[in-house]
PANURO-611285 format. One line per 4 residues: number of its first residue (from 1); their letters; for each residue x, y, z of C-alpha. Coordinates in nm, 2 decimals, decimal comma, always signed. Layout:
! residues N
NUM = a = X/Y/Z  ... $
END
This chain:
! residues 441
1 = mpkr = +0,90/+0,13/+0,33  +0,57/+0,28/+0,24  +0,36/+0,47/+0,48  +0,14/+0,17/+0,56 $
5 = vhga = +0,33/-0,04/+0,49  +0,27/-0,44/+0,06  +0,28/-1,02/-0,55  +0,55/-1,12/-0,67 $
9 = vaat = +0,41/-1,12/-1,03  +0,42/-0,85/-1,33  +0,09/-0,62/-1,39  +0,02/-0,41/-1,70 $
13 = gava = -0,11/-0,13/-1,50  -0,38/-0,03/-1,29  -0,66/+0,01/-1,53  -0,59/-0,30/-1,74 $
17 = llls = -0,52/-0,50/-1,36  -0,93/-0,43/-1,35  -1,08/-0,42/-1,61  -0,85/-0,70/-1,77 $
21 = acgg = -0,71/-0,95/-1,69  -0,38/-0,37/-0,87  -0,06/+0,05/+0,08  +0,38/+0,29/+0,69 $
25 = sggg = +0,50/+0,01/+0,90  +0,37/-0,09/+0,50  +0,29/+0,07/+0,17  +0,07/+0,35/+0,20 $
29 = sspt = -0,26/+0,33/+0,40  -0,42/+0,61/+0,62  -0,34/+0,63/+1,00  -0,57/+0,40/+1,19 $
33 = tsap = -0,85/+0,53/+1,43  -1,06/+0,40/+1,69  -1,36/+0,19/+1,58  -1,62/-0,04/+1,74 $
37 = sasp = -1,55/-0,38/+1,73  -1,80/-0,67/+1,66  -2,03/-0,77/+1,96  -2,18/-1,11/+1,97 $
41 = agsa = -2,44/-1,17/+1,70  -2,74/-1,01/+1,74  -2,63/-0,80/+2,04  -2,61/-0,40/+2,05 $
45 = tsaa = -2,30/-0,24/+1,99  -2,16/+0,06/+2,11  -1,82/+0,24/+2,04  -1,78/+0,21/+2,45 $
49 = aaqt = -1,73/-0,14/+2,35  -1,44/-0,08/+2,12  -1,13/-0,28/+2,21  -0,82/-0,19/+2,05 $
53 = lstk = -0,54/-0,48/+2,12  -0,23/-0,41/+2,34  +0,10/-0,34/+2,11  +0,30/-0,55/+2,38 $
57 = dpar = +0,09/-0,83/+2,45  -0,18/-0,87/+2,18  -0,44/-1,16/+2,22  -0,79/-1,25/+2,06 $
61 = daea = -1,10/-1,26/+2,23  -1,11/-1,58/+2,44  -1,52/-1,58/+2,44  -1,53/-1,54/+2,10 $
65 = dlvi = -1,60/-1,82/+1,84  -1,47/-1,61/+1,52  -1,20/-1,31/+1,56  -1,11/-1,08/+1,27 $
69 = wadg = -0,80/-0,84/+1,30  -0,81/-0,55/+1,13  -0,68/-0,14/+1,16  -0,95/+0,07/+1,30 $
73 = draa = -1,07/+0,22/+0,97  -1,15/-0,16/+0,82  -1,27/-0,28/+1,19  -1,53/-0,01/+1,16 $
77 = alqk = -1,62/-0,08/+0,80  -1,64/-0,48/+0,89  -1,86/-0,46/+1,18  -2,18/-0,46/+1,03 $
81 = yadd = -2,10/-0,80/+0,83  -1,95/-0,95/+1,10  -2,22/-0,93/+1,30  -2,44/-1,05/+1,02 $
85 = fgke = -2,22/-1,34/+0,97  -2,25/-1,47/+1,34  -2,60/-1,43/+1,33  -2,63/-1,63/+0,99 $
89 = ndit = -2,42/-1,88/+1,14  -2,50/-1,90/+1,53  -2,18/-1,79/+1,63  -1,99/-1,50/+1,82 $
93 = vkvq = -1,78/-1,31/+1,57  -1,55/-1,02/+1,72  -1,33/-0,77/+1,52  -1,04/-0,66/+1,71 $
97 = ittd = -0,85/-0,32/+1,62  -0,49/-0,35/+1,59  -0,23/-0,05/+1,56  +0,05/-0,26/+1,44 $
101 = trqq = -0,12/-0,55/+1,27  +0,14/-0,76/+1,10  +0,35/-0,75/+1,40  +0,08/-0,81/+1,60 $
105 = fkda = -0,05/-1,10/+1,41  +0,28/-1,28/+1,41  +0,34/-1,24/+1,79  -0,01/-1,35/+1,87 $
109 = tkvn = -0,02/-1,66/+1,62  +0,31/-1,79/+1,75  +0,16/-1,81/+2,13  -0,18/-1,97/+2,00 $
113 = kgpd = -0,35/-1,58/+2,07  -0,36/-1,45/+1,72  -0,74/-1,42/+1,53  -0,90/-1,65/+1,27 $
117 = vvvg = -0,87/-1,40/+0,98  -0,65/-1,10/+0,93  -0,70/-0,79/+0,71  -0,35/-0,66/+0,57 $
121 = ahdw = -0,13/-0,61/+0,25  +0,01/-0,84/+0,00  +0,37/-0,77/+0,05  +0,37/-0,94/+0,39 $
125 = lgel = +0,27/-1,26/+0,24  +0,60/-1,41/+0,17  +0,70/-1,34/+0,52  +0,38/-1,48/+0,67 $
129 = vqng = +0,43/-1,79/+0,48  +0,76/-1,85/+0,56  +0,66/-1,82/+0,96  +0,38/-2,06/+0,91 $
133 = vvsp = +0,13/-1,81/+1,04  -0,15/-1,82/+0,73  -0,31/-2,09/+0,55  -0,43/-2,11/+0,17 $
137 = vqla = -0,76/-2,02/+0,10  -1,00/-2,24/-0,08  -1,17/-1,95/-0,30  -1,36/-2,10/-0,61 $
141 = adda = -1,26/-2,04/-0,92  -1,55/-1,89/-1,02  -1,51/-1,63/-0,75  -1,17/-1,58/-0,79 $
145 = akfa = -1,29/-1,49/-1,19  -1,48/-1,16/-1,01  -1,16/-1,05/-0,93  -0,88/-0,87/-1,14 $
149 = psam = -0,68/-1,15/-1,26  -0,37/-0,96/-1,13  -0,48/-0,85/-0,80  -0,55/-1,24/-0,76 $
153 = katr = -0,22/-1,29/-0,88  -0,09/-1,07/-0,59  -0,27/-1,33/-0,32  -0,03/-1,61/-0,46 $
157 = fnnq = +0,30/-1,72/-0,33  +0,47/-2,07/-0,41  +0,19/-2,12/-0,66  -0,07/-2,14/-0,37 $
161 = nygv = -0,37/-1,89/-0,35  -0,33/-1,69/+0,05  -0,61/-1,49/+0,05  -0,88/-1,26/-0,07 $
165 = pyav = -0,81/-0,93/-0,25  -1,06/-0,60/-0,15  -0,86/-0,32/-0,27  -0,58/-0,23/-0,49 $
169 = enlg = -0,36/+0,13/-0,43  -0,05/+0,31/-0,60  +0,09/+0,62/-0,59  -0,02/+0,93/-0,82 $
173 = llrn = +0,04/+1,33/-0,87  -0,21/+1,52/-0,68  -0,21/+1,86/-0,77  -0,38/+2,19/-0,61 $
177 = tdla = -0,55/+2,30/-0,96  -0,61/+2,64/-0,87  -0,23/+2,66/-0,85  -0,19/+2,42/-1,12 $
181 = peap = -0,46/+2,39/-1,37  -0,26/+2,16/-1,62  -0,12/+1,80/-1,53  +0,26/+1,84/-1,58 $
185 = ktmd = +0,39/+1,57/-1,84  +0,74/+1,59/-1,73  +0,93/+1,61/-1,41  +1,11/+1,93/-1,55 $
189 = elva = +0,76/+2,07/-1,63  +0,65/+2,02/-1,31  +0,98/+2,17/-1,15  +0,91/+2,50/-1,38 $
193 = kgqe = +0,59/+2,55/-1,29  +0,64/+2,49/-0,92  +0,94/+2,75/-0,93  +0,73/+3,00/-1,09 $
197 = lvaa = +0,49/+2,99/-0,84  +0,75/+3,00/-0,55  +0,89/+3,27/-0,73  +0,57/+3,47/-0,75 $
201 = kkak = +0,50/+3,43/-0,38  +0,18/+3,22/-0,45  +0,32/+2,89/-0,31  +0,62/+2,81/-0,10 $
205 = qvlv = +0,76/+2,44/-0,19  +0,75/+2,33/-0,55  +0,65/+1,97/-0,49  +0,55/+1,75/-0,16 $
209 = qfvs = +0,71/+1,40/-0,10  +0,76/+1,18/+0,17  +1,12/+1,15/+0,17  +1,21/+1,14/+0,58 $
213 = kdgn = +1,55/+1,17/+0,77  +1,59/+0,80/+0,71  +1,43/+0,75/+0,38  +1,14/+0,61/+0,21 $
217 = ayys = +1,21/+0,36/-0,04  +0,82/+0,29/-0,14  +0,79/+0,68/-0,22  +1,14/+0,69/-0,40 $
221 = ypyf = +1,09/+0,37/-0,63  +0,94/+0,54/-0,93  +1,24/+0,73/-0,99  +1,43/+0,40/-1,05 $
225 = safp = +1,16/+0,23/-1,23  +1,16/+0,52/-1,47  +1,48/+0,41/-1,65  +1,54/+0,05/-1,84 $
229 = gggi = +1,69/-0,20/-1,59  +1,63/+0,03/-1,28  +1,43/-0,11/-0,95  +1,51/-0,31/-0,68 $
233 = fgvk = +1,46/-0,67/-0,82  +1,51/-0,82/-1,18  +1,25/-1,07/-1,24  +1,24/-1,47/-1,31 $
237 = angd = +1,13/-1,63/-1,61  +0,80/-1,66/-1,50  +0,77/-1,31/-1,41  +0,83/-1,33/-1,04 $
241 = ydpk = +1,04/-1,12/-0,86  +1,45/-1,29/-0,81  +1,61/-1,22/-0,50  +1,93/-1,35/-0,65 $
245 = qviv = +1,88/-1,04/-0,88  +1,95/-0,73/-0,68  +1,93/-0,45/-0,91  +1,95/-0,13/-0,71 $
249 = nspg = +2,30/-0,05/-0,86  +2,22/-0,12/-1,20  +2,29/+0,16/-1,45  +1,92/+0,21/-1,51 $
253 = svkg = +1,89/+0,25/-1,09  +2,19/+0,51/-1,06  +2,05/+0,72/-1,34  +1,73/+0,75/-1,11 $
257 = geil = +1,95/+0,85/-0,81  +2,13/+1,09/-1,01  +1,78/+1,25/-1,07  +1,68/+1,25/-0,69 $
261 = aklg = +2,03/+1,42/-0,62  +1,92/+1,71/-0,89  +1,60/+1,77/-0,70  +1,77/+1,72/-0,37 $
265 = aakv = +2,03/+2,03/-0,49  +1,74/+2,21/-0,63  +1,52/+2,21/-0,28  +1,27/+2,04/-0,45 $
269 = lstn = +1,29/+1,70/-0,24  +1,34/+1,76/+0,15  +1,43/+1,51/+0,39  +1,24/+1,75/+0,62 $
273 = vddt = +0,90/+1,64/+0,47  +0,79/+1,30/+0,60  +0,40/+1,13/+0,72  +0,39/+1,39/+0,98 $
277 = nmdq = +0,38/+1,74/+0,76  +0,35/+1,64/+0,39  -0,04/+1,65/+0,39  -0,05/+1,98/+0,62 $
281 = ifds = +0,19/+2,11/+0,37  -0,01/+2,04/+0,05  -0,35/+2,11/+0,24  -0,23/+2,48/+0,37 $
285 = gsap = -0,17/+2,55/+0,00  +0,19/+2,59/+0,03  +0,25/+2,36/-0,25  +0,11/+2,32/-0,60 $
289 = fmit = +0,21/+1,92/-0,63  +0,21/+1,65/-0,40  +0,33/+1,28/-0,47  +0,07/+1,06/-0,26 $
293 = gpws = -0,20/+0,78/-0,27  -0,56/+0,78/-0,23  -0,50/+0,81/+0,19  -0,45/+1,17/+0,15 $
297 = ieka = -0,77/+1,26/-0,05  -0,99/+1,29/+0,23  -0,75/+1,52/+0,45  -0,74/+1,76/+0,12 $
301 = kkag = -1,13/+1,77/+0,10  -1,15/+1,87/+0,43  -0,91/+2,15/+0,37  -1,14/+2,28/+0,06 $
305 = ikya = -0,85/+2,19/-0,17  -0,96/+2,20/-0,55  -0,75/+1,89/-0,68  -0,65/+1,67/-0,95 $
309 = ispl = -0,53/+1,32/-0,98  -0,29/+1,21/-1,26  +0,02/+1,01/-1,35  +0,34/+1,06/-1,24 $
313 = psla = +0,53/+1,26/-1,48  +0,83/+1,14/-1,72  +1,23/+1,16/-1,63  +1,45/+1,31/-1,87 $
317 = gggp = +1,62/+1,04/-2,03  +1,41/+0,78/-1,92  +1,01/+0,72/-1,94  +0,74/+0,75/-1,71 $
321 = mkpf = +0,76/+0,72/-1,34  +0,57/+0,40/-1,25  +0,46/+0,31/-0,87  +0,44/+0,00/-0,69 $
325 = lgvq = +0,08/-0,14/-0,69  -0,02/-0,27/-0,37  -0,32/-0,52/-0,27  -0,49/-0,53/+0,03 $
329 = mfyv = -0,66/-0,86/+0,14  -0,79/-1,10/+0,40  -0,58/-1,38/+0,52  -0,68/-1,66/+0,71 $
333 = sska = -0,45/-1,80/+1,01  -0,28/-2,17/+1,01  -0,39/-2,15/+1,39  -0,73/-2,02/+1,35 $
337 = knaa = -0,96/-2,18/+1,62  -1,25/-2,19/+1,34  -1,08/-2,27/+1,04  -1,39/-2,37/+0,86 $
341 = maqe = -1,56/-2,04/+0,96  -1,33/-1,83/+0,88  -1,26/-1,98/+0,53  -1,64/-1,95/+0,50 $
345 = fvtk = -1,60/-1,58/+0,57  -1,30/-1,47/+0,39  -1,41/-1,71/+0,06  -1,81/-1,65/+0,05 $
349 = wvpr = -1,82/-1,31/+0,21  -1,54/-1,08/+0,15  -1,62/-1,13/-0,26  -1,96/-0,98/-0,19 $
353 = kdvq = -1,99/-0,64/-0,37  -2,17/-0,47/-0,05  -1,85/-0,59/+0,17  -1,63/-0,47/-0,11 $
357 = malf = -1,83/-0,13/-0,12  -1,80/-0,07/+0,26  -1,41/-0,12/+0,27  -1,40/+0,12/-0,01 $
361 = nagh = -1,60/+0,37/+0,18  -1,37/+0,33/+0,44  -1,10/+0,42/+0,29  -1,15/+0,50/-0,08 $
365 = rppa = -0,91/+0,26/-0,19  -1,01/+0,15/-0,55  -1,21/-0,22/-0,53  -1,04/-0,55/-0,63 $
369 = ltea = -1,33/-0,70/-0,72  -1,46/-0,60/-1,05  -1,83/-0,55/-1,00  -1,76/-0,30/-0,71 $
373 = yeea = -1,48/-0,15/-0,90  -1,71/-0,05/-1,19  -1,94/+0,08/-0,95  -1,72/+0,28/-0,74 $
377 = skad = -1,56/+0,45/-1,07  -1,91/+0,54/-1,15  -1,94/+0,73/-0,86  -1,63/+0,85/-0,79 $
381 = pdvk = -1,39/+0,98/-1,09  -1,10/+0,94/-0,84  -1,11/+0,59/-0,86  -1,05/+0,57/-1,22 $
385 = awfe = -0,79/+0,86/-1,16  -0,58/+0,64/-0,94  -0,62/+0,35/-1,13  -0,45/+0,54/-1,45 $
389 = ageg = -0,21/+0,69/-1,24  -0,06/+0,31/-1,20  -0,09/+0,21/-1,54  +0,24/+0,02/-1,63 $
393 = glpm = +0,32/+0,00/-1,25  +0,45/-0,37/-1,07  +0,29/-0,52/-0,79  +0,53/-0,47/-0,50 $
397 = pnip = +0,70/-0,75/-0,42  +0,57/-1,02/-0,17  +0,91/-1,21/-0,11  +1,06/-1,25/+0,20 $
401 = amna = +1,38/-1,08/+0,06  +1,21/-0,74/+0,04  +1,24/-0,70/+0,39  +1,60/-0,69/+0,35 $
405 = vwkp = +1,54/-0,39/+0,14  +1,36/-0,10/+0,29  +1,60/+0,04/+0,54  +1,92/+0,06/+0,33 $
409 = fgaa = +1,75/+0,12/-0,01  +1,57/+0,41/+0,18  +1,86/+0,54/+0,36  +2,05/+0,58/+0,03 $
413 = nadi = +1,80/+0,79/-0,08  +1,79/+1,02/+0,18  +2,12/+1,03/+0,18  +2,18/+1,09/-0,19 $
417 = isgk = +1,88/+1,38/-0,13  +2,04/+1,57/+0,11  +2,36/+1,55/-0,06  +2,53/+1,36/+0,22 $
421 = gkak = +2,63/+1,10/-0,07  +2,70/+1,06/-0,43  +2,42/+0,86/-0,61  +2,65/+0,57/-0,70 $
425 = arld = +2,86/+0,54/-0,43  +2,53/+0,53/-0,16  +2,33/+0,27/-0,43  +2,66/+0,05/-0,45 $
429 = aaqa = +2,66/+0,06/-0,04  +2,32/-0,03/-0,03  +2,33/-0,31/-0,29  +2,57/-0,45/-0,09 $
433 = eivk = +2,39/-0,44/+0,24  +2,07/-0,56/+0,07  +2,26/-0,87/-0,11  +2,45/-0,97/+0,25 $
437 = aiak = +2,13/-0,93/+0,42  +1,94/-1,17/+0,19  +2,23/-1,41/+0,19  +2,20/-1,43/+0,59 $
441 = g = +1,85/-1,52/+0,53 $
END
């Protein structure tokens, strides 16, 4: 599963996604931090008033007319707009900080203690709809047209729109330009350059990538997508992911697994690397390359690393590694205390450029609103680089069946990398486990 933890439609790539017409616990977000929550309209707010919800018994602020749940970074960015919205509509708005948003939202909503609006990843959508905790969002066609069409498609499930997007994200190759001035086009080139640096004692590791003892399907998926027919799910004629077509052990997927095995045997990939140390290794100058997403950039900057972002390399015998695309969005609860105001905030305020830019500045994930993306990409070249790194990628599946994939697929990849199992045998076992879990529902 991704570090942040992530629709069911094919995309032509990140650049085309925005200009034509897109995230532990879910896929690729930064760690949450403390942030102030929104105070009643018109009143002063201080950091001391911040409220982080209990993971055991999360509950909305009973005194507020409208409640928004978001992680610490997003909560801080939403503060001003929640206050302004409350003042304009003469209501009390509260932004509360969540540490495990997806689970807290489901748990609280079941007992009528949930928020009116929740901020999260698009791959939660199928499960949230299945659990009956989110409502369709009534976004006007002219407002929807302001977003990248494929980003909007990621907010749809069963032909209904369930949210408004604000950011897109994907993995790419981050490199230390002092160590590796040129971007490698192939994995073989990357490994050769990294091994050269290690031999010269200019680096300690060739490549940093989240693997972990349990595996991480989000980070390993691009190795499978590089081969025809490789991946997790096949697709229906309309482009939707098909839970009845699990392709984890397809010939293309097995080829991807064999590449993981070779990289593990060569000590290029290691199960000792995960989200607790990957940034530290790269930011200390110990590795020339890291496969990561926008969430690692601020740490690299603070460490003084001169860096560049490029697409993931190609694999021998296959093609370019293609990452999942993730879309971050605003949902409206099916049990909203103030459904009308929740719809108003999500459909009229979230599509504003200033709101989208505030959220961009909080997490540096490229904006989903085309106008905001264009502004952000002019001010920050990293924005365009991340989109180019996502070209050719597909949105992460937002179907409930994806929940059956993360653990067994990740574990199989970890075993392949560590040498505990052969690629085909481990992927056959993962396939069987996934299919069985999906059948059970």
